[in-house]
N, C-alpha and C positions, 0 to 999 in steps of 0.2 A: 285570745283566751288562754290562760295558762292552766296547767293541772293544779288542783288544790289537794291538800293532804287528805281531805274527806273523800274525794273521788277515788284516790288511788291507794288508800290503806284498806286492806281487807278486814281488819279488826283492830282493836285498840292496841294490840301488841305489835302490829305492823308486820306480822309474819304471813307471807303469801300462802305458805303451805297449809295454814290452818283456816283459810278463808271459807266462807259458806258458799255452797253451790248456788243458792238463791239470789246472790248479789250480781249475777251475770258473769261476764268473762273475768278471768283472774286479773286483778289489778296489780300494778307495779308500784313499788315503794317510791315515794317522791325523794329525789336526790338533791342534796345541797350543792350549790355552785360556788366555787372558790372565787375570791376577788379577781383573779386573773382569768376567770372563765374556763378553767381547765375541767375536762370531764374526768374527775377522779373517782367517781362512784359508779360501780358496775350497773346499778339500777338506773342511773341517769342515762347511761349509754343505751340501755335496753329501751327506755322511753323514747329516746331520740330515734332509734332504729325503727320502733313500732310506728312512730309518727311518719317517718319516711315511707314505710310500706303502705300505710293508709293513703298518703298523698298520691303515690304512684298507682294504687289500685283503683281509686275512685275519682281521678282527674285525668286530664289529657296531657299531663306533663310527660316529656320524653327524656328518660334517663340515658346517659351516654358516658363513654370513656374517651380519652383523647391521647393519641400518640402518633403524631403526624397525620392521622386521619380521625374522623369521627366514627367511633366504634360502638356497636350495639352492646348493651349491657347483658342481654339475654343469650346472645349467640356470638359467633366469630365474624359476622359481617362487618365491613368497614367501608366508609364512603368519604368522598372528597368534600361534598356539600352537606350541610345540616338538613336541608330540605329532603334529600334522598333518605337520610337516616330516619327522619320523622315519618315519611311515607312507609318505609319498611317496618317500623315499630307498630304503627297503627294497623297495618294489614296482616302482619305475621304474628305479633305478640299481643294483640288487643284483648284476647280472652284469657290471659294468664291468671292463675289463681294465687291466693295468699301464700299457700304452702310453697309453690314454685318460686314465687317472688322472694320469699325469705331464704330459700336455698341459693338463689342467684346472688343475693346480697351478702350471703355468708362468706363469699370469696374476699370481701373487703373488711377491714377492721371496723369495729363498731363505733370507734371515735372518728372515723373518716366519713365526712358528709358525702352524700351521693350527688353527683352533678346532674342537673336537670335543665332542659330547655323549656322555657315557658312563653311561647309565642302567643297562644290563646289560653285563657284561664277557664277552660270548660269543665263542667262537672258531669261525670258519666252517669250519675244516679238520677238526675232530673233534666239533663240537657241544657241547663242554664249556663250563662257565661258571666263570670265575675269581672269587674273593671280592673282589678290588679291582683297581685299574688296574695297580699294580706287578706283581701276580701274573699278570695277563694278558700283560704284556710278557715276563716271565720264562718263561711257558709257551710263547710263540711262539718265543723264542730257544732254549730248551733242548729242548723236545719236537719242534718242527717245523724247527729249525735256520734260522730266518729272521734276516736281517741287521737287527737293531734295536739302536741305541745306547741303553742304558738311561738314561744321563745326559742325552743331548741327543737326544730322540726326535722333535723337530720338530713337536710338537703342543702345544696349550694346552687342557687338559681342563676341562670344565664338567659339572656335574650339574644339569640343568634339567628340571623337570616342570611341570605346569600349576599346582602349588601350592608348589613349592620351588625355590630358587636356591642351590646349595651348591658350595663350593670343594672339589675333590677332594683337594687337597694338605693342607689344614689342617682340613677338615670344618666350616668356618664357614658359616652360612646368612645369606641376605639376602632383602630383600623385593622387590627389583627387579633386572632384568638389569644395568642400568648400574652399580649398586653392586658387583655380583659381578664384572663385567668390570674395573672399576677395581681391585678387590682382587686379582684373579688376575694382573693386570699387575705387581703388586708382587712376585710370585714369579719373574717373568721379567725382572729388572732387568739387561738386557744392556748398556745404555748409561746413563751417569750424567752429570748436570749438575754441573759443578764449583762453581757458585755456590750452588745451593740443595739439592744432593744428591738431586734427584728422579731416579727410575729409569724407563727406557723400554725397550720390547721391541725397537724398531728404531732405526737411526740417523736415519731420516727424521723420526720423531717427536721425537727429541732436537733436530734442527736447527730444527724449528718452535718447540719450547719455548725454545731459545736466543734466538730473535728477541724474545721477551718481556722479556729482560734487557738488550737494547740501549738504551743511554742516548742520548737525542737528542730533538729536537722532533718530536712525533707529533701533528699537528693532526687534530681530528675533522672528517670530511667533511660532517657534518650540522649542526655548530654551530661557534662560534668558540673552543672550549676546546682547549688544547694540553697534552699529557701528556709526561712524561719517558720513559716506556717504552711499547712497543707493547702489552704486556699490560694496562697501565692504560687505554689508549685502547680496546682491544677490550672490556674489562670495562665501561667507560662506555657504549660503543655498545650492548652487549647490554642493560644495565639501563635506559637512557634511550630510545634511538631505536628499537632493534629491537622492544622490547616495545610501545611506543606505536604503531609501524607495524602490528604484528600485531593489537593489541586495539583495533579501531575499531568503534564502534557503527554498524550498517548503517542505522539509522533517522535518526540526527542527525549522523553523522560525528564524534562526540566520541571522543577517543583516551584510553586508560588505560594505566597502568603494568603491569597484569597482568589476567589473564582474570577473576579474582574481582571486581575493581572494575568491569569492563565488564559482567559478568553482573548485579551488584547494581544498576548504573545502569539496565540494560534492564528489570529487575524493578520498580524504584521509579518510574522516569520514564515508561516506555512500557507498563507493566502486562503484560509478557510473563511467562507462567507457565513455571517450570522444575521438573524433578523434584528433590525434596529427598533428601538422602543422610543416612540415620539411622544412628547409632552402634549397634553390636550389643551394647555393654556398658552404655550409659547412654542417657538420653533426649535427648541433644543432637542437633541437626539442622544439617547443613552445606549450603552452596549449591553447592560443587564437591567432586568425589570426592577430589581431592588433599588438601583440608583434612581430610576425614574420615579418610583413611589416616594422615596425620601425627598426628591426634588419637589414633587407636587405638594406633599404634605407641609414641607417646611417653607417653600417660597410662595405658593399660590393659596393653599388652604389654610395656612397659618396655624397648623395643628401643633401647637407647642405644649407638650405633655408635662414638662417640668417647670415649676414656678418657685422663685425665691420667696421665702416666708417673710423676709425683712422689707424688700423694696418692690415686690411683685414682678421682678424681672422674669421673663419666660424664655425657655429654650427648648429646642427639639431634642437635645442630647443631655443625658444625665451628667456626663463628664463636664460639660460647659457650666452647669449649675454649680458643681463642686469647685471649679476654678473661680467662678463668680463670687461664691460665698467668702473666699479669702479676702476680698475687698472689705467685707464687714467685720471679720474676726480680727484682722490685724496681725495674725500669727506670722512669724518669720523664723522658720525652723532650719533654714539652710544658710550657714554662715561661711564666709570666705576666711580661710586661715591666714591669708597674707595681709589684707587690709581691714579685717574684722567686720566688714559690712554684712548685714543679714538680709535675706530675701525670702519672700513667701513661696516662691517656686524654685525647684531644682534647676529648671532650664535657665532662669535668670542668673543663677550663680555660675552655671557653666559658661554662659555668654561673657561674663566679666573676667573669668580666669585668664584668657589670653591677653586682655588689656593689662592685668596686673603683672603678668610675667614680662610684658614688654617694658613696663616701667622699671623693672629691676636692672641693675648693671650686669655686665657680662660676668664679673666676678661673683656677684650674688647668685646669678642663675646657676653657674657651675657649682657653687657651694651647696645650693639646695639640691642639685641633681647628683651629689656624690653618692656612690654606691658602696655599701659596706660589704666586704667579702663577696662581691658580685651579686648581692641580693637586692632586689627593688623593694626596700622596706619603707621608703618614704612615699606617702601619697602624692606629695607635690612633685617628686621626681618622676612618678608615673605620668602626672598631668603634663609636665614640661616635655617629657619624652614623646607623648602622644601629640602634643602641639607642634613639636619639631617635625614629626613624621608628616603631619597634615601640611605644613608649609613646604616641605620638600616635594611632596606629591603635587601640590597646588601650583608651584612656581617653576617646576622643571618637567622634563619629558620622561622621567622614570615611569616604568609600567608596574603598578602593584598587581599582585596575583596571589592566588591560593593554588595548592596542588593536592590532588587525590586521584591518581592515575591519569588525570588530564590537567592541563593548565586552565584554571578557572578564573573568570573575571571577578574582581572584588566588588563591583558595583551591581552586577546582575547575575543571572544563572547560566550565562553562556560558558561553554568549555571547549577547548581545542587540543588537538594532538601536538601541534607545534607552537612554540612561543611566538614566532613571527606572526602567526594568525591572530593570536591574542593581542599582540601589540597593534596590529592594524585595526582590530575591533575597538580597542580602547581609544585609539586616536580618532576614529571615526564617530563613535557613539557617545563617548564620555569626555571629550576634550574640553567642553564648556562647563563642566561642573564647578560649582562654587564651594566655599569653605564649609558651608552648612551641609551640603550634600555629601562631601567627603567625610565629615565628622560623623554623619549618620551611618555611612557605610562602614566606617571603622568601629562604630559602637558595638558591632556584632562580635568583635574579638575582645579578649581581656586587655586591660591597659598595660599589663606587664608583658604582653605578647608582642614582640616586634613585628612590623609589617614587612613581608617579603616583597622586594622590588627588583626588577630587571633594569640594569643600568647600561645597556648597550646603546651607543650613539646618544649619550646623555647631553642635554643642552638646557640653557636657561630660557624660560618663556618671556621674561621681562626685557631682555636685551639680546644682542647678537654676539656677545663675547664668546670666544672659543674656550671650551671647557676640556681639560685634558682627562681628568678622571673624577671619580665620585667625591673624593675629599676636596678637590678644587671647587667642585660645584657647591658644597656646603659652605666653604669659606667665602666664596663669591656671593652667595645669597645673604650671608651674615654681614659681611663688611660693606659691600657695595649697595645692596638693596635694604639693609637693616631689618632683615626678617628674623623672627624669633626662632633660632635654631641652636640647640645645644650640641656642640661639636662632639662631646664625649658620649652622650646618650641621645642619639638622634632618633631612636624609635623605629629604625628600619634595619633589615638584613639585606645587604646588596648581593645580587647574583649577576653573573655575566653569562647569559644563555643565548646561543644562536642555534640554528639548525645543525651546525657541525661542531659546536664547542660548548663545554660546561666548565667554566673557569671560576676560581675563587678570586674575588676582587681584592681581598686583603693580602694574600700571599702568592697570587698568580698561578697556583697549582691547578692543573687540568684533570678532568675526569671523563669517563666514558658514558656515565649515566647521571641523571638528576639525583637519584637516591644517594649516590656516593658523594656528590657535591653537598647535598643537604646535610648528610651525616658529618661531613668534614667541618662544616660551618659551626657545629656544636662546640668544636675546639676553640673557636675564636669568641663565641658568645657563651662562655661558661658561667651563666648567672646562677645556676644551681648545680652543686657538685654532689656526687654520691660519696659518702664517707667510707664505704666498703671497698669500692674498686676504683675510685677517682674519676669516674666518667662524668663529663660535663653536659649540661642541658640548658636550653634557652628558657624554658618555662617550668614552673613548679609542677604542673600536671604531667609533663614528660618525665620529670624525676620520680613522681609518685608511681607512674607505670613501670619505671625501671626498678624501683625499690621492691616491687612485688616479686621480682625474679630472684631476690636474695632471701626471701622468707623461707626458713627451714620448716618443714612439716611433712605430712603424708599427703602426697598428691597422686591420686590413682587415675589412670587413663580410663576414660568413659567407654572406649571401644575395645579394650582388652584388659587383662588382669595385671599389667605391669604397674608398679608403684615407684614414684620418684620423690626425691628429697626437696626439690625446688619446683616452683611453677614454671620456671624457664626451661628446665630439662623436660618437663612433661609436655609443654607446648612444642618444643623442638622435636620430640618423639612423635607427637600427633601430626605435625606438619609433614615430617619425612615419611612416616609409615602410612597413616590412615588417609590423610587428605590426598596425597599423591596417588595412593592406590585406588582411591575412590574416583579420581579424575582419569587415571590411565587404565581403562578397562577395555579389553579387546571386544569389539562389537560382534565378532564371529563366534568366539567360544567363551566369553565372559571372564577370561583370565585377567588378573590385575597385576600391575607392575608399579615399581617405585618411581619411574620417570618415563617421559614420553619416548626417549631414545630406545629403551628396552622394549617398550610396547610396539614401536615402529619396526624394530628388528624382528620381533616375534611374528608380526603380521606378514612381513616379507618372506621369512624363512618357512613358516608353517602354513600360511594361507595363500601364499603366492601373490600378495597384493603388490602392485607396482610401486616402486620407490622414487621419490623426488630426489635428485642428486644436486648438491650444492657445491659448485667448483670454486676453488680458491683463485683469486685474481692474480696472485703472485707466483704460485707454484701449481703443479698438476694434481695436488691432493683433492679428493672428493669426499664430501661429508653427507650423512644421512639427514641431519637436522640443521636448520639455519643457525641456531645458537652456537653449535660447535664450530661452524665456519667463522662466525664473528669472533669467537674467543681465539681461534687459531690465528686469524689475521692480525688481531690486536696484540696478541702475545708474541707471535713469532716474527711477523714482518714489520708491524708498526712499532713494536717494542714499547707498548703502553703498559708498563709495569706499575701498578697502582701502589703496591706495598713495598716498603724498603726497610731492611734490617738496620737498626741504629748502631750495631756493633761492627758488622763487616760489609755494609753497603750491599748485601745481597738483595736483589729485587725480584719480585714475582707478581703475577697478575691475580693470584688467588690469596685470599686472607687465610684460609686453612693451611695452605702451603707455607705461609710465613710463620704460622704458629708451630708447625712441625719443625721448621728450620731453627727456631729460637731454642728448641730443646737441646740442640748441639752446643749452645753457649751456656745455658743454665746448668747443665749437668744433672738435672732433676731426674730421679728414677722412682716414680710414684706407683708403678705397677709391680707388685712383689708376688713371687710364687710361694704359696703356703706350704709346699712340700720340701723344696730344696733351698728356700729363702733367697733365691736369686732375684734381683730387681732389674726392671727394664724401664726405659724412657717412654715407650709407646705400648698401648694396650694390644695392638696388633702383634707386636713381637712376643708379648707374654702368651698370647693365644697359640702362636707357633711353637713356643717352648713347651706348653702343656701337652702337646702331641707326644713328646718324649715319655712323659709319665703315663699317658693313656695308651701308649704303644699304637698310636694312630698312623698306620703305614698306608697312606692314601695314594702314594706315588709308586705305581707298579710298573715293572719293565715288561714290555710287550713281546720280548724275545726270549725271556727266561722266567723262572718263578720267583725272582727276587722282588721285594717291595721295600720302600723307604719312607721315613717320616718326613724328610725335607726334600724339596725339589732339587736343591743343589747336590744332594747325595745321589739322586737318580742321574743327574748330568755327569757326575764323576764316574759312576758305574758304566754309563753308556760309552764314555770316551775310553775307558780301560778295557772293557770286555766286548764291546760291539762297535769298535772304531771303524770296521770295514763296511758298516751299514750306512748307505747314503740317504740324504734328506731326512734326517732324524727329526721328528716332531716331539717336542717336550710337552 
């Protein structure tokens, strides 16, 4: 029974304020419903809310909210099972009045239907039980004369027990609440999306949904990827970053894409025992309960929720239906640029690309893979480069890796301190991987990003031919085994790393650390160059990060009042001053220092803390910190001078020392005194000169009252006037 205009108009004018008191309760104006079912009239919303209040007040319906638990609408109690919530509502809130009920419902929007559980259709006024929900509403309207709009009753009915999730409107059953909730929302499609025709209960949900269709640059906050729509960005974040942040092993901090992989890792690597989940219909055992539920529903219960509208094909997964529908539509949106064939799926096109590149002659392959000014501008060049990398990894013993403080496996989350450990792990765990598995692992990196590989003891997996170096390996695979490898753009960066050596494969130069070798290789793979300083980089993202250091502007330090012209100088200041002082704090007096050496020296001299002495293996020198010992041995005894002057062949272990040395050749004097206009090559020399103008006589003689601006003047004074004094300390 719906409300009629005569029942709800107080007078002919339709103004509730002028209604007669003798007509009973104040009636509400009948609202028109638009064709799309939207609640656009405020009176219609009021009628809907009044109907909901009367249903809750005079029937045994149980209102609830849901957010991981079934929550009471009247208080803050929450329960795992609906039966517990029903028991709580009937015992605690059974006598709630209309005024209290309206106040509780005021927390939700008037256009938002109230979720109710309707296990039994009982009437509180006469203790009768209706056969269904519609009969209950008709009973309250006709028998007890309660104001309820049958069409828009303001509630969203569910039938939830501990074993069943059923839709009241169409009697369909589901295995979880979230599936039932999504289905029931389809019956209350008050607001529609014009682009994808999705329906929503409230305008708020529609507004959130419409943001997913907004076209524009949506960069991911956790990585460098950019997406056209907000929905694509959110989907990427949920699949990649949110899952890996949630699924972290508490024993080794390794991250995983899902809970199953994390649990499997903890069982295999750390030996932790978990409860097994056995199937009730067959002998299969599963590691997680969700996998067991999916197996039982799909295999034994045949609970296929998604159906094709054309051929009635059914599937347990929504994505399977989407792929199946392509068979009927005939759409082929993915086209091969080489042979012009079109495919319905992107995966089919990617599978044929290696076949097409193999059909090309060597001259055609190299022609396609030509690089203009070191830039990977051609999509085919990137594809051939990646295909070459896959073939090199697949048919040789090179060890692919990533590096971030540790040597990390390209195929899994394992990481090691030594490269030899990673090579043993790769050989043992991933030696039998196929082309599909390798391609999947490499898909996590950009196609323009070469893959880092270690080429120590490199060999061919297809035969026992002796391989001298990495170039011979590529030529061998191309000529003898006819593998698709572009010799010019092979898609890899070769390293030669052992526990004692860091060597460049291209120029044979050796380094003392991985970071120096990695930086050096940018000179050989200058795919992207900086126009301002000429620095070369392997990828565009590395160049973007570098270009930010050249941007001129006002960059203020967040920890002090200093302001810098470039971001690079601000970061350098922050690292040298604030980060180091935050790390190097004396635990006895809380004094901070710029480096560990000065902190250690302070603790020994002031607090009497015992010092660890590091003795040189070649001479009797002793050092306070191990890094000083290593630098001393490499520079003094091993003669490992990393930096060489191009003009006079002067060599040094430190980059800063080389910069200071080059000033001797350039003759530049960029530091000028504003008082006497003298210019100096170094800022330190200008500071020493400014003492003359400031009359800063900091070097005082301890035997007379003379003081000097420069230390050399004090030395000359001591030799002239106090030459009889022994053991002079300057």
